[in-house]
C-alpha positions in Angstrom: 7.3 -22.7 -36.1 4.1 -23.3 -38.1 5.6 -26.2 -40.0 3.7 -24.9 -43.0 4.9 -24.7 -46.5 5.5 -21.1 -47.4 5.1 -19.5 -50.8 5.6 -15.8 -51.7 5.0 -13.9 -54.9 4.5 -10.4 -56.2 1.3 -9.4 -57.8 3.3 -7.1 -60.1 5.1 -10.0 -61.8 2.9 -13.0 -61.1 -0.3 -14.0 -62.8 -3.2 -16.5 -62.5 -1.1 -19.4 -63.7 1.4 -19.0 -60.9 -1.3 -18.6 -58.4 -3.1 -21.8 -59.5 0.0 -23.8 -59.2 0.4 -22.8 -55.6 -3.3 -23.4 -54.9 -3.1 -26.9 -56.3 -0.1 -27.7 -54.2 -1.9 -26.2 -51.1 -5.0 -28.5 -51.8 -2.7 -31.6 -51.9 -1.0 -30.4 -48.7 -4.2 -30.1 -46.8 -6.0 -33.2 -48.1 -3.2 -35.8 -48.4 -0.4 -34.5 -46.1 -2.4 -32.8 -43.4 0.0 -29.8 -43.9 -0.8 -26.1 -43.9 0.2 -23.7 -46.7 0.9 -20.0 -46.3 0.8 -17.8 -49.3 2.2 -14.3 -49.1 1.4 -11.9 -52.0 3.1 -8.5 -52.1 1.3 -5.6 -53.7 -1.9 -7.7 -53.7 -3.9 -4.6 -55.0 -2.2 -5.1 -58.3 -4.2 -8.3 -58.9 -7.4 -7.6 -60.9 -10.8 -9.0 -59.9 -10.4 -12.3 -61.8 -7.0 -12.9 -60.2 -8.4 -12.2 -56.7 -11.4 -14.4 -57.4 -9.1 -17.3 -58.0 -7.9 -17.1 -54.4 -11.4 -17.0 -52.9 -12.3 -20.8 -52.8 -8.9 -21.8 -51.4 -9.2 -19.2 -48.6 -12.8 -20.4 -47.8 -11.8 -24.1 -47.9 -8.8 -23.5 -45.6 -6.3 -24.7 -48.2 -4.2 -21.6 -47.7 -3.5 -18.9 -45.1 -3.4 -15.8 -47.3 -1.2 -12.9 -46.3 -1.5 -9.9 -48.6 0.5 -6.7 -48.4 -0.6 -3.4 -50.0 0.1 0.3 -49.8 -3.4 1.1 -51.0 -6.7 1.1 -49.1 -7.9 -2.5 -49.2 -11.5 -1.4 -49.0 -11.1 -0.1 -52.5 -8.5 -2.4 -54.0 -9.4 -5.9 -52.6 -12.7 -7.5 -53.7 -15.3 -7.6 -50.9 -15.8 -11.4 -50.7 -12.0 -11.8 -50.2 -11.7 -8.9 -47.8 -14.5 -10.1 -45.6 -12.6 -13.4 -45.1 -9.5 -11.6 -44.0 -8.4 -9.6 -41.0 -6.9 -6.2 -41.9 -3.9 -4.9 -40.0 -2.8 -1.3 -40.5 1.0 -0.8 -40.4 1.6 2.6 -38.8 4.7 4.7 -39.4 7.6 3.7 -37.1 8.1 5.8 -34.0 11.3 7.8 -33.3 12.5 5.1 -30.8 12.1 2.3 -33.4 13.8 4.4 -36.1 16.6 5.3 -33.7 17.2 1.6 -32.9 17.2 0.6 -36.6 19.6 3.5 -37.5 22.0 2.5 -34.7 21.9 -1.1 -35.7 22.6 -0.3 -39.3 25.6 1.9 -38.5 27.1 -0.7 -36.2 26.3 -3.9 -38.1 25.8 -3.2 -41.8 28.7 -4.6 -43.8 29.1 -1.6 -46.1 28.8 1.0 -43.3 31.2 -0.9 -41.1 34.0 -0.2 -43.6 33.8 3.5 -42.7 33.7 5.6 -39.6 30.3 7.1 -39.6 29.9 10.3 -37.5 26.3 11.6 -37.2 25.3 13.7 -34.2 22.0 13.2 -32.3 20.6 16.4 -33.8 21.3 15.1 -37.4 19.9 11.7 -36.5 16.6 13.4 -35.5 16.6 15.4 -38.7 17.2 12.2 -40.8 14.3 10.5 -39.0 12.1 13.5 -39.4 12.7 13.7 -43.2 12.2 10.0 -43.6 8.6 10.4 -42.3 8.6 7.2 -40.3 9.8 5.1 -43.2 12.9 3.0 -42.2 13.7 2.2 -45.9 13.8 5.8 -46.8 15.9 6.6 -43.8 18.5 4.0 -44.5 18.7 4.7 -48.3 19.1 8.4 -47.5 21.8 7.7 -45.0 23.6 5.7 -47.7 23.3 8.5 -50.2 24.5 11.0 -47.6 27.6 9.0 -46.9 28.3 8.6 -50.6 28.4 12.4 -51.2 30.2 13.1 -48.0 33.9 13.8 -48.5 36.0 11.3 -46.4 38.3 12.7 -43.6 41.5 10.9 -42.7 41.0 7.1 -42.5 37.6 7.0 -44.2 35.8 9.1 -41.5 32.6 10.6 -42.8 30.7 13.3 -40.9 27.0 13.6 -41.8 25.9 17.3 -41.4 22.6 19.1 -41.7 23.7 20.6 -45.0 24.4 17.1 -46.4 20.9 15.9 -45.3 19.2 18.9 -46.8 21.0 18.2 -50.1 19.9 14.6 -50.0 16.3 15.4 -49.2 16.3 18.6 -51.2 14.9 20.5 -48.3 15.8 23.4 -46.1 15.4 22.9 -42.4 12.8 25.1 -40.8 13.9 26.5 -37.4 11.6 24.4 -35.3 12.3 22.2 -32.3 9.2 20.1 -31.5 10.4 19.5 -27.9 11.9 22.9 -27.1 11.3 26.6 -26.8 10.7 27.2 -30.5 7.8 24.7 -30.4 6.0 26.8 -27.8 7.0 30.1 -29.4 5.6 29.2 -32.8 2.3 27.7 -31.6 1.9 30.8 -29.5 2.5 33.0 -32.6 0.0 30.9 -34.5 -2.8 31.2 -31.9 -2.2 34.9 -31.4 -2.3 35.5 -35.1 -5.7 33.9 -35.4 -6.9 35.7 -32.3 -5.6 38.9 -33.9 -7.5 38.2 -37.1 -4.4 38.0 -39.4 -5.0 35.0 -41.7 -1.6 35.7 -43.5 0.4 35.4 -40.3 -1.7 32.4 -39.2 -0.9 30.5 -42.4 2.8 31.4 -42.2 3.2 30.0 -38.7 1.1 27.0 -39.7 3.6 26.4 -42.6 6.5 26.7 -40.2 5.1 24.1 -37.9 4.2 21.7 -40.7 7.7 22.0 -42.3 9.2 21.4 -38.9 7.4 18.1 -38.5 4.7 19.1 -36.0 1.9 16.7 -35.4 -1.1 18.1 -37.4 -3.5 16.7 -34.9 -1.9 18.8 -32.2 -2.5 21.9 -34.3 -6.1 20.9 -35.0 -6.7 20.4 -31.3 -5.5 23.9 -30.5 -7.8 25.4 -33.1 -10.8 23.6 -31.4 -9.9 25.3 -28.1 -9.4 28.7 -29.9 -12.8 28.4 -31.7 -14.5 28.4 -28.3 -12.2 30.7 -26.3 -11.6 33.5 -28.8 -14.5 33.3 -31.3 -17.3 31.8 -29.3 -20.8 32.8 -30.1 -19.7 35.6 -32.4 -19.4 32.8 -35.0 -20.8 29.6 -33.6 -20.0 27.6 -36.8 -16.3 28.1 -36.0 -16.4 25.3 -33.4 -18.1 23.0 -35.8 -15.5 23.7 -38.5 -12.6 23.2 -36.1 -14.0 19.9 -34.8 -14.5 18.7 -38.4 -10.9 19.8 -39.1 -9.6 17.5 -36.5 -11.7 14.6 -37.8 -10.5 15.2 -41.4 -6.9 15.5 -40.3 -7.1 12.3 -38.4 -8.8 10.5 -41.3 -6.6 11.6 -44.3 -3.3 12.3 -42.7 -0.4 14.3 -44.3 0.3 15.8 -46.7 -3.4 16.4 -47.7 -4.2 17.4 -44.1 -2.3 20.6 -44.6 -5.1 21.8 -46.9 -7.8 21.3 -44.2 -5.6 23.0 -41.6 -5.0 26.0 -43.8 -8.7 26.3 -44.6 -9.6 26.2 -41.0 -6.9 28.5 -39.8 -7.7 31.2 -42.4 -11.4 30.9 -41.6 -10.9 31.2 -37.9 -8.6 34.2 -38.3 -11.2 35.9 -40.6 -14.1 35.2 -38.2 -15.6 37.8 -35.8 -14.1 37.4 -32.3 -15.6 37.2 -28.8 -14.3 35.7 -25.5 -17.6 36.4 -23.7 -18.5 32.8 -23.1 -15.0 32.1 -21.9 -15.2 35.0 -19.4 -18.6 33.8 -18.3 -17.5 30.3 -17.1 -14.4 31.8 -15.5 -16.6 34.3 -13.5 -19.1 31.6 -12.6 -16.3 29.2 -11.4 -14.9 32.0 -9.3 -18.2 32.5 -7.5 -18.6 28.7 -7.0 -15.2 28.6 -5.4 -15.4 31.8 -3.2 -19.1 32.2 -2.3 -21.5 30.0 -0.3 -23.3 27.4 -2.3 -26.8 28.8 -2.8 -29.9 26.6 -2.5 -31.7 25.6 -5.7 -34.9 27.8 -5.8 -37.9 25.7 -4.8 -39.7 26.2 -8.1 -36.7 24.7 -10.0 -36.4 21.6 -7.8 -37.3 18.1 -9.0 -40.4 16.6 -7.2 -40.6 12.9 -7.8 -42.3 12.1 -4.5 -45.4 13.2 -2.6 -43.3 14.6 0.3 -41.3 16.8 -2.1 -44.5 18.0 -3.7 -45.9 18.8 -0.2 -42.8 20.8 0.4 -43.6 22.9 -2.7 -40.8 21.5 -4.8 -41.4 22.7 -8.3 -44.9 24.1 -7.4 -44.5 27.6 -8.9 -42.4 26.6 -11.9 -43.5 28.3 -15.1 -43.1 26.1 -18.2 -41.6 28.4 -20.8 -43.4 26.8 -23.8 -46.8 27.8 -22.3 -46.0 31.4 -22.8 -45.7 33.7 -25.8 -42.5 33.3 -27.8 -41.6 30.4 -25.4 -40.2 32.7 -22.7 -41.3 33.8 -19.3 -39.3 35.8 -16.8 -38.5 33.9 -13.6 -35.6 33.4 -11.2 -33.1 30.7 -12.1 -30.1 31.6 -9.9 -29.8 31.1 -6.1 -31.2 34.0 -4.1 -27.8 35.5 -3.3 -26.8 35.6 -6.9 -30.2 36.4 -8.6 -29.0 39.7 -10.0 -25.6 38.4 -11.2 -24.7 38.5 -14.9 -22.0 36.2 -16.1 -22.5 36.1 -19.8 -22.1 39.6 -21.4 -22.4 39.1 -25.2 -20.5 41.5 -27.5 -21.6 43.5 -30.5 -19.6 41.1 -32.8 -21.0 38.8 -35.4 -23.9 36.6 -34.4 -23.4 37.6 -30.8 -24.9 41.0 -31.5 -28.2 39.2 -32.2 -27.9 37.2 -29.0 -27.3 40.4 -27.0 -30.4 42.0 -28.5 -32.5 38.9 -27.8 -31.4 38.7 -24.2 -32.1 42.4 -23.7 -35.6 41.9 -25.1 -36.2 39.0 -22.8 -34.7 40.2 -19.6 -35.0 44.0 -20.0 -33.3 46.0 -17.2 -31.4 43.0 -15.8 -29.2 42.9 -19.0 
């Protein structure tokens, strides 16, 4: 379709001499034949700085359209001048639908697989795709290995079982169904173990989820919620840690992400617990839903116009920073709710200090 001349090489086996031959041909194509040249280099990160430098002028002059493939981070492995003149596309792992399609196509059309009757149930297909980790090549190579070690039945019928796949991948299947009841049972056990301050149980259920192929970002999101709901102000740092955990998991991916998840889960499980802030918003929302909407007290109202000032909007407001210790007692809730207490801090962790501070400020009201 491009009508361009196409060259491909591997940086593992090719050197500067081979590259220069292509670049010379590309220069002739552009200048004398008005023809484009596409150069594909596999494992481009294996080229050293001098070899990558040799490509730079041809890319700048438009002699070649360079396509480089690498399994490494190009920010570290490709020289900056060359990288800045390229567009980076990240190849994400294939989704289950894509893998399913590739697997079916291979079973139905591959010349070697067509010679046998391959029987693999949907459950075993899912297990094969899970173990392959989104890599179609690993999936197909593993299927081929599984079929080789499977004893034929009758007229070359080969049944791929869970035991065969475990033998191929040298793994034992964790009892975990990401889309079924076990998914909800185990995440529930994980959350309740952290809430119950048992780091050993928490890390066990975490391992069960990870071995079962659970999305690590799903686990990290649940810990962010837990940090506010079940730890709250007893250890305010817990929310910061849980949020950082999600960022790190998203940034580095598996398998290293399991270290971050384990650190966060064990810390949260070992932290003091309080659900006081959670109960506070629930109680406040209940009042908002069931009680009349109280007026904003006059002294708290915004007064941007003369009329509003004439109506005493904001006239008796006391600016906290003008008072000792930057606090002054005044009414902030509507009249009908002025004695209401929503937030009742506990004696746990940092919240004990908050409780003492609020009692000192508000006296009998607390």
